[in-house]
N, C-alpha and C positions, 0 to 999 in steps of 0.2 A: 358387466363391468362396473366396478365401484368407483366412487369419487377418487379415492386414493390410488387406483390402479390406472388412472390416466397418466401417460408420460409427460408430467408437467415439466420436467428438466429439458426435455427435447423441445417442448413448446416454447420454453424461456429463450431458446436459441432460435427457433423458427419464426416467432412472431417479429422480432426486428429484423431477421433476415429477409422476410417477405416484404417488409417496408423498404428495405435497401434496394430490392430490385425493381420495385415499381418506379415508373417515371412521372414524377409530379413536377411541373415546371413552374407553377405559380409559388412564389416563396411563402405566402400566407398559407395556401392549402398544404404544401410541403410541410410547414411547421406544426400544423394541426395533425396531419398524418403521422408525422414523427412522434409527436407527443402521445397519440393514441397507442401506436404500436410498441413504443418504448414503455408505456404504462402496462400494456398487456403483458410484455416480457417480464416486467417487474412482478406483477401479480403471480404470474406463472412460477416465478423463481421463489417467491415467498411460499407459495403452496407446496412446492417441491421440498423446501426446506422443512416446512411443518410436517409433511407426510414422509419423511425420509426413512423412518422406521418400518414403513410398510413396503415389502418387496414388489408388490403390484405386478403388473404384466409387462412383458418385453415390449418395448417400443419399436418403432420402424428401424432405427438404426441398429438396435441389438438383434433384430431378426435378420437384417441385411448382413451383419458381420459375424453373427453367431455368438456374440458376447456383448455385454454392456459397454458403450462407449462413454456415456456420461454417468457418473456415480457421485454420490454425496457420502462423506464421511465426517469424522469429528473435526478434521482441518478445514474443509472446504464448505461445510453446511452454512456458516454465517457469511462467508465471503462472496458466495454466488449472489444472493440477494442484495449484497452491499454494492457490488459492481453494477448491477442493474439499477440500483438506486441512484448511483452517481450519474449514470447516463441520463436517467429520466429527469433529474433535477437540473442537470446543465441544459437540457432541452427546454425545460420550464422556465429557467431564468434568462433565455435568450431574448434580448430586447428587439422591439420591432424595427429599430434602425440598424440591426445587424442581420436581419433575415435574408437579405439578399447576398450577404457575404459568407453565410454558413451553408455547408453542404450537409443537409439533414440525412441525405442517402448514406454518406460515409459515416455519419454519427451512428446511424442504425446498424451499419455493417460492423463498426467497432464494437458496438455492444454485443452483437451476436458472436463475434470472435472471442472478445474477453470473458463473456459469460461461458462459452464453450471452453475456454483455457482453464478456468477455475473449476470446471466441472469435470475435467479429465484427470485420471490418475495413472494410466498406463503411459509409459515413457514414450511409445511411438505416437500414440494419440496427441499427447501433450506437445510433443515437438512439432507436429503438423499445425496446431493452433498457435504455438510460439512463433513460428515462421509466418503464418497468415497476420499475426497481429502487428507485424512491423509495415504492412502494407498501407493502411488508412493514413497514418501521419505522412508517408511519403507522397501520397497523391494529394494531401491537403497542402503541402509545400509546393508541389507543382501547380496546382490550382491557383495559388496566390502569386505565381511567377516568380517564387524565391529559389535560391540555389539549394540543391538537394545533395551536393557530393559529401559534406560531412556526415550527414545522417545515413546516406547510401553506404559509405565506406565503413562506418561503425556497425551498421546492421549486417553488411556482408560478412565482416569479421565474426560477428555473433552467430550468423547462420553456419559458417564453416566450422567454428569451434563446437557448436552444438551437434551438428551432424557427424563430425570427426569423433566426438566423446561417445555418442550412441553406437558408432561402428566399431570403436576400439574396445578394449578390455583391460582390466587390471588398473595400474597406476597412470598408464596413459590416458585412459578414459577419464579418470578422476581428475587429471590435470586439465584436460581439454574442457570438461564440463564446468570446472572451477573458472576457467577463463570465460566461457560463455556467460556464466552468471554474473561475473564481475563487469563484463562490458554491458549486458542488458540492464544492470543496476546503475550504471554510470559512475563506476568506481574510477578514482584517479589512476592513470592518465586517461581512460577511456570515458571521460564525462562530457567532452565537447559537444556530443551529439544533443545532450539534453539542454544546455544553454542555447545552442543554435536553434533547436526546435521551438523553445520558448520566444526566441527573439524574432524568428522569421515566420513562424506558423501561426495559426489561429490559436488564441489563449484557451478556448474551450476544448479544441482538439488535443492540444499539448497537455492540458490538464488530465483529460481522461486516458492519455497514453501513459502517464507515469503514476498517477496517484494510487492505482491498485496495487502497485509493487509487484509487478509480474516477475521480476527477478528473483525476489524472495521465495515466490511460489515454486519457481523452477529449482531452486536451491533446495528446499524442502523435500520436492518429489523426485528430484534426479540425482542429487549430491548425497544427501544424508542416508537414504535407504542402501546406498551401495557400500556402506561402511568404509569410507575413503581413509587413506593413511592420515596420521595425525598432521603431517605437514600441510595437507590441502585445507583442512579447517583452519589451521594456524595462519595459512596464507591469506585466506578470505577474511580472517578476523583482523590481521595486520593491516591489509589493504583498506578494509573498511573503516578502521580507526583512523588512519591517515586521511581518508577521504572525509570522515565526519569533522575532523579538526580543521582541515584545509577548507571545506565548504563553509562551515561555520565562520571561520575567519573572514572569508571573502564576502559572506552575506553582510557582515558589519559595515563594509566599506563600499558596498554597491552603490551607484548613482542611478541605475535603471531598475524600475520596479520588477520588470519581468525576469531579469538576471537575478535580482534579489530572491524572487520566488524559486527560481531554479536551484540555486545554491542552497535554499532553505530546504527544498525536498531532497537534494543530494545528501545533505547532512543527516537528515532524519532516515533516509533509506539505509544509509551506511550504519547508523545506530542499531537498526533491526537486524542487520547482518552480523554485527559484533555479538549480539546475544545468541544468535544461532550457531556461531563458532564454538562456544564453549561447550556445547553438547551435554549440559546438564539440565535436569528437570526445571529447576527454578529459573535458570537464565532463558532457557527456551520457552518457558511459559511467559516470561516478561517480554521476550522478543515477539511472540505471536500477539500478546495483549497490545504491545505498542503498535503492532502492525495495523490492526483494525482502528486503533485510536488515530494513528498518523493519517490513514486514508480518509476518514471522515474530517478531521480537523483541517487537513491541509485542502481537502475539496471546499470545505466551507469558506477557508481563508482565500482560496483561488477564486471563487465565485464573487466574493467581496471585491477583490481586485479587478476582476473582470467588469463588475457593475460601475466601479469608479472610472475604469477606462471608457465605459460607454458614454460617460458624462463629460470627461475632462480630457480624453485623448491619452496617449502614452504618457505614462507617470514617470516623473523624475524625482530622484531623492537627493536633490542638491539645495532646496530651500524650504523655509517654512510656509506652507501654503494656506493654512487656516480654513480648511474645508469643513471643519466640523459644523459651522453655522448653516453651511449649504445643505448638509445631509447628516443630521445627528444619527440617523438609524444606521447608516453605513459606517459611521465612526464606531458606534457600539459593536456592530457586527465585526469590523475589522480587529478590534481590540480582543473581543471575547473568543473568536476562532484563533487568532494569533496566539493568545495565551494558552489555549487548549493545546496547541502543537508543542509547546515546551513543557506540558505537564503541570499546569497550575492546579493548585488544590481545588477539589470540587469538580475537576474535569475528568473525562476517562483516561487521559493520559498520566494523571498523577500516580495511581496505583501501579499502572503498567511500567512508568519510568522507575518507580521505587522497586519493583520486582527485578527490573533489569540491573539497575545499579547494585542491588543486593546480591545478586548471582555473580555480577562481574567483579565486584569487589571481593567477594569471598574466594574467587578463583585467582585473581590477579589485581592487587591494589594499584599497580601502575596503570593497567587498562581502565580500571575503574576512575581513576583520576581523570584520564583522557575523556571518558564518557561524560563525567560531570562538567569538565571545562567546555566541551562541545556544546552541551545543553545550556550552560550559561551563556556562551556566546550567541546562540540562537536566540535566547531571550532577549539579549541586548540589541540584537539586530532587529526583532520585531518591535520593540519599544522605540528604537530609533525611527524606523519607517512610520510608526503611528504619530510620533511627534512631528516629524517633517511634513506629513500629509494633513494633519487635522488641528494643529496649533499654529500660533503666530497670528499675524494681521488677519483679521476676519474677511473672508472672501464673501461678497454679496452678489449672487447671481442675479440676472435679469429675469429668469424663469424658474419654476419649481424643479428641483433635482433630487427630490426624496426618492426612497426606493418604491418600486412598483410592487403591487400586490403578489406577483409571480416571484419576483426576486426575494421578497420577504417571506413567502411560503417556502422557497427553496432552502434559505439559510436557516429558518426555524426548524424544517424538518432535519437538518443536520445537527442542529443545537440539541434537539431532543435526546438523541443518543450520547452526544458529548456530556450533557450533564446528567442524563439518567444513569449511565454506567458510572459517572464520577461519584454520585451520591449512593447508589446501590451496586457496587462492583462485584459482589459475591458470585451471582449467576455467571456473568461473562468471564470472571478469572477462573472459576471452576471449569467452564467448558474449554478454555484455552489450555489449562493444565491437563485435561484429559487429552486434547489433541496433542499436546507435547509428549506426554506418556505414549500415545499411540505411535508417534514418529520415532521416538527413542527405542521402542520395542519392536519395531518393524512391522506394526499391525497395519498401518496406513489405511488403505481403502477397505480392508475387511473389517474395519470397526465401525458399526453403524453409528449415526449421528447422536442418536438418543441414548446410547448405552450409558448407564450410571457409572460413575467413577468410584471404584472401591475405596480410594483414598481422597478425601476431600482436602482443599486447600483454602486457607484464610488469607485475607489480604495481609500484607506484612505489617508487623507491629514494631519492628525494629530489633526484634530478638532472633528472627530466623536467619539462618546463614546457609549458603549453598554447600554441598559436600565439597570436601578438600582432598581429592584423592591423592596429591603429592605428600600432604601431611600424613595421611593414613599409611601410605607405603613406608615413609621414613619411620614411622612408629612401629610398624610390623617388623622392619629390618633391625631396629634397636632391641625388639623383643627376641628375635632369633639369635642375635649376637649375645645377648645376656644370659641365654640358657633357660632350660625349662624351670629351674628353681626360682628365677626372678619374675616377679609379677609387675606388669606395667599398668600404673593406675589409669583408669578410662581407656584401656587398650581396645583395640578392634575385635 
């Protein structure tokens, strides 16, 4: 057995799962146990991504079911280690004052389920992990003694639509799967569960439940490969655009920091779905690139808010608190990760947002205007939150409230891909373009992660435009009507 032939992907799921089933009662020992096994899962996920081209040998699950259950392709190769990284950094940044209130067993269980979700490509396998993924947040709410009705009702609807869509066929299946994706993504009016989860649940658990954008993965794996009718994709796009504008507008006027973050997430998740709906190479490339950027930047922004809460309690956005003097490092992290969420130049979201806007405007200027407006409102909301928290009369604490070394390491680990991809975007954009082409051509899981893309893609310079099928069809129609003797300049 060679190094590459070890079933690293299965180990990336098994390591945190082993930690979840172990009973460790002491909070400090549980935190160390969680950090060790979450880190082991992260290392296995990175190795699995690096050795994705090697077929290796069949793992235990493959031998049990007679087929591979976990696979990596052009789409999922960077997402699996990203999900593992988010869980590891959340465990790393957990302060000592919160050890007794955090369920590290459920954190590890959530990591195992979500890594398994992004490692699945077969619809049946993916459905099982999607349904398992709704369990950890539910028990987190119950553990804290909070109401679970809103979350349980929405996830019950999601499960019914998902199972109904997989059991049906044709247009009915497409409609049911579209509904499942919209509910899981928190699209209006099925967005209440997201705000309820952030208000009543643990901030860390809620952050891990939403930031990987599981709904987007379900849409790419279950909806797009089925070649749904045009109205299905248009329905997803319209609902997502309405959600993006609605959530961005509400984020500007929120008075509670957790609700502000929830609406910020909803707006960004909806923008990713808007790019998927257009079903063109450039828009889907932008959506996939924005997906990774949003997951990393929102995770960093959420961990910064979580660190602020650990020092000052639940945050209100009603007055100027002047917290910069108490913790300048937190202020800098808040601003940098917040600006990265909205695609500030030099961050990973800049090129991704440019690609998305370029593809959307080329297909529909009206939708493009809505996307730009939503992005502008999100930027205003982030700057408003920063000014309310860190400017105003100086707050002088009686004790040191600076960032701990663990919190600083977690945020810096997320800042590296944010600015690394922002300054050198070509490899990341090229990989997302290859994944987009694999999705559009239906190659999906059959495309190995390291297969070179025959057609490269350069970051947009302002001159590239997405294909315009409606314009081309009108031009071809005019050409047929004019007869064979008439030549159409620049014809298709």
